[in-house]
Steps between C-alpha positions, in 0.01 A plus 500: 500500500482129425520362150382164369687174473552539124715808558707300746534204262626731225705734720841371386406457135488859380761711326802354681551249218554796267736705720788479253280592205359799688847610611624483142198695375559772762865528398409519133249777568773678694725502194716192564613284208278197559424211265174353626454126440260424781137481385322342204381804311458428124752686287233625259198722551138396475435432129343804334206303362404387852524854632268609218251224592494623860462864395218417258322303771535793740356736242214257440407530866626159610547615859190351661491232769602160371346158536635336816656225290656745256384623162341226290696580184830467683393175664398369157836602352686324779287187469572490125875548554526234771291253300747541214814487717408228748325252272176484699182704506452809718219752504443833671376331818849359555641855531508774761675830420715699741733802501819301440637158589573605857133573575391180325746298706386665823137414428573144390699430818206630703292232329727203571664554840432639846636499855658168592560397137828474311591602145806355328710729283841471338794681663635722342169677445359827377521747785124548558403132522559469873274800556206372297523166680535649847213739431264201508627391842666194345868418534739500206705182472806552277607221266865534397562559131850366449757633255601145404143449372495829313289656780201291391275357771552127554211282612704320767588832666134593484379166637731528800317817610137402451307464826138468606492882508609549139233656280677629189816505291596840361700465178673768297594394150683663328659585832607825661780542603666198333347497151437124529216325315345185643517205263199287417616199701568722800153654475344155468679379812385808692145449369503139623581624850223760479250225412630262767477761776198696366692826453436810290764594241543875443718600207643849452571520126570868446824429305338254258565719195866563587633149437846488341569308179540126547283482811134400530243616753229260616223610734343269757171619347592274207497185717148349479543294817515815716256720308277523807775620734720743302463879510735711288565872546658739253484849349618718213766665717795312351367363171376837374735730697204636694582467872341831595166416337434239772299252297504135601280196548449160657380202297393163631203276584162671480387382849809659652447825309137509613610450861770766469270761343380650831862540607577682176189716532586587858851604397440707186190400298664440164767680304485834317296468178731716287801295608301180445426609142869564440591164655249311286656656190847410629406136563337457160780666304792347688796699621688722252792535744551158663718355223733798516528474876579129474776568246658778706474336842636166382791672323583704811487190719737323262738798494497522879580130534768500232688797642476419869603140439798617293609791717408404858431203723133594522254259343175589324192277502365543147121556506246322280269802496418831659687818587772389740819300539648363822868534585673275755729722710617230742836449322595841641434378854218756535131464570246668274435801725868578550564472127199706391559787743874510432432496125267797539740693724808442287365494144149648500348179358181401680395132499260314726645281777361151489388529862205704371369184336528235770724308735678297232650791307780626725761416235320678216407844371229575243585723205229661286555469125279798419755777451622592151796321345753782544413541866505121541854495366604771744341312788680177409828694481446629853389164641799329339753748639336482843510119505864500389595745773312300764670179390846660529430694821188375685588718801378802301151414628471551873 
């Protein structure tokens, strides 16, 4: 039987990027001694008070169909929060609610690009970005994020890739997998290009609440000159340790949200009211767990860098935010896939090869900072011994 063109466009973008993670999970379930540092799962559970909000809403019968835009109270809570954080006024009509950032991003891309168009996105990139772009029929155009610039998008690299087909720039700040945060002058330069070439700016800001001490996050929503062309997406998955609740949103210009509403309604017709009630409470109260995650993840990143720099010839790119650190494995004369699979085979430590995140990451692996401190120490021990053995006898990897 024939399938449609979207299945063909996405055919090579499925689970293959996660083969190592899945192999490690299978081995762990089979009893092998595996330390899993592959995915960004918060290291704390959903806060008890949020669980109680959801349970109370369930008991109150909040299981009916939702408004196609999302529950009004949640949209009001988000408008209040963004007005406070971004320094300009938002109301509920600037917001559409979705089950998670991924769904929000999928819908937003459907509203800005189609077959024959191009969308610019930084490379390295979060693994699903190519899929949400290709799903529209548009082509993804990677913009290299260079280590010498701290993996932050540079306007000259962006300008070199803008064509008559370009419709949007997809930003991710704070960034996954690098942990980089775009600086104000960098955002302003990108915004100037968006104005010059009449482009949408889409900003994935899911790590906004996980910014490490000494760094500052600025959203393009805060730039008044592009207020009519910026759409931000986010969720409570990271900030409130609630990835399984699937509660996210898109916020941007009211005319765009009005135009996107039929797309949202066709997809899912709003989010679940009991989860919306919980999310509204979460947004208004702030996160009780984000500060602790920031403290732990930044300390683990610092420990990883300090030890690997002292004990091996591997080099760690210290993140500004988020749940991950990048390690440059090129001093061992190995690419990321060879290193990651050999590390798993020989030590039981599972990390993500950079190839899962784009064409410019062959020298890097991504390490999740979300395991407890004792296990983190054990993992660093194993990585260090492995790197030392590879440096002294590289022929051990065939």
